[in-house]
N, C-alpha and C positions, 0 to 999 in steps of 0.2 A: 477056619473053624477053631484053631487053637487059641487065638486071641479072644474070640468071642466067649469061648468056654472059660478062659481065665478070668475075663471080665465078670461073667455071671457068677462063677464060683467064689471069687475073691472079694467082689464089691457089691453086686446086686443082692445075692442071697443073704449074706450076713447083715445087710442093712434093710432088707425088705420088711415092711409093716412094723418098724420099730418106732416107738414114740419116745420123745425125749422128756419124760415126765419130770425129772429133777430140774432141768433147765427151766421148764415152763413154771413149775412151782416156785422156783427161785425168782422168776420175773414177777409172779403174783405177789411175792413178799416185799417187793420194792416199795419204798415209802410213798411214791407218787400213786401207785396202784392202791395201796392201803388207805390213802387219803380219800380216794373215790369211794371205797367200801365204807369208810367211817362217815363220810359226809352223807351218803345215801342210805345209811343203815336203817333209819326208821321205815323207809319204803320197802327196802329189800327184806327186812325182818317181817314186815306186815304181809308181804307176798309169801314168804316161806311159811309162816304160821297158817296162812289161808289154805295152802295145799298139803302141809305136813299133818301127821297125826301124832297125838300125844299117847304114849304107851302107858298101859296099866302098870302100877308099881308092883314089883316082885318082892315079896317079903324077904328081908335079909340081904337084898341086892341094892346097890346104889341106883338112884333113879336114872332112867334112860333119857337121852335127849330126844326131843321130837324129831321125827324123820319122815322123809317123803319116799314113797315107793315109785317104781318105774311108771306105772299108769298115771299117778298123780303128777310126776315130773313131766310126762308127755302132755298132760292136760295143761299144765302151766305153760309149756312151750307153745302149744297150739293157741291157748287163750291170749298169749302175748304176741301172737302172730310171728313167732320166730321161725317156726317150721315152715318150709316152702314146698311147693309141688311143681312137677314139670309143667311148663306153660306159664308159671308165674314170671313176672317181669324180671325179678332177681331170684333165681333158683340156687341159693347159696347155702341152704341148711335143710336138706331132705330128712325125712323121718329116720332113715338108716344112720345118718350122721348124728342125729339127736340121740338115738339109742347108744351109739358109740361113746358119746360124751358122758352119758350117764354111767356106762360101764367103766370108762377110763378114770372117772373121778372117784371111784370107790377106793377108799384108803385101805391099805393092807391091814387086815385084822391080826391081832397078836397071835391067836391060836384058833383052831377050828371051834366054832360055837361061841367064840368070845363076842361080847357086845360092847366092849370098851372103846376101841379106836373109832369105828364108824358105826353106821346104823346096821351093819351086816351087808352081805353081798347084794341084797335086793333093796336096800334102804339107803337113803342119802341124808346125812345130817347137815346142819347149817354150814359148817366149814366146807363140806364137799359141794354144797349148793353154790357157795361163793366161787369155788374153783370152776364149776360148770358154767357159771355166768361169764367168767373170764375166757373160757374155751369157746363158748358160743360167740363172744365178741370177735374172736380171731377168725371164725368162719364167716361172720358177717362183714368184717373188714380185713381181708387177707393182705392188704398192702403192708409189707414189712417195714416201711418207712414211717408208718403212723404208730406212735408209742401205744402200748397196751392200755395205759390209763385213759387215753383219748378214745380208743375203740370202745372200752368198757363204759365210760361216761356217756358217749354218744348212743350206744345201743340201749342203755337203760333209760336215758332221758327222752330219746327220740322215738323209740319203738316199744320197749317193754312197759314203761310206766303209763304212757298214754293208752295202750291197749288194756292195761290192768285196771283202768278206771271203771270198767264194767264189772270187775271181779274183786280182787283183793284190795284195790285202792278206791273202791266205791265210796263216794262221799256219803256219810250218814247224815240224815236230816236231823238237826237239833231242834227240839221243841222250843219255841219262843215263849219266854215267860211273859205272862200278861201283867202289865203294870196295874197295880191297884190304885184306884182313884180315891182321893180323900174327900 
């Protein structure tokens, strides 16, 4: 019993439910990962703007970035078919994990009531959305030997973008100009 107690008290409890945010954010900032974000920015930005809301300007305050609240983020994840349910062939991203990613990506605000750093505790700005996409990719492809940029690129191109063609990436029909005959 003494060894087990020592193991639990010295190793299990101090490390239980701890996330390594700094290491993960460091990995997100790698050039290879940033290249994926830059290359796919038009689609990612279109998706973000589709689900995010633009804030009313506050007189005398700097304009706020558009942000996505929890329900809008959840709708994005469901529309993109990222969220899974028991009984799905691959049950790798349940709703609870989806909510956890939303909460974990919230950047620390400077002070209570501040709107500078992120969109607030219940809002996700574009930079936090990018982080969430990286985190979701890690749930979808847990193999540690696959680089993050590959996981992210595959998740976006193979799952997110095709499913978003009915929503944010819906092709708009352009009116054809009739040629005038002389």
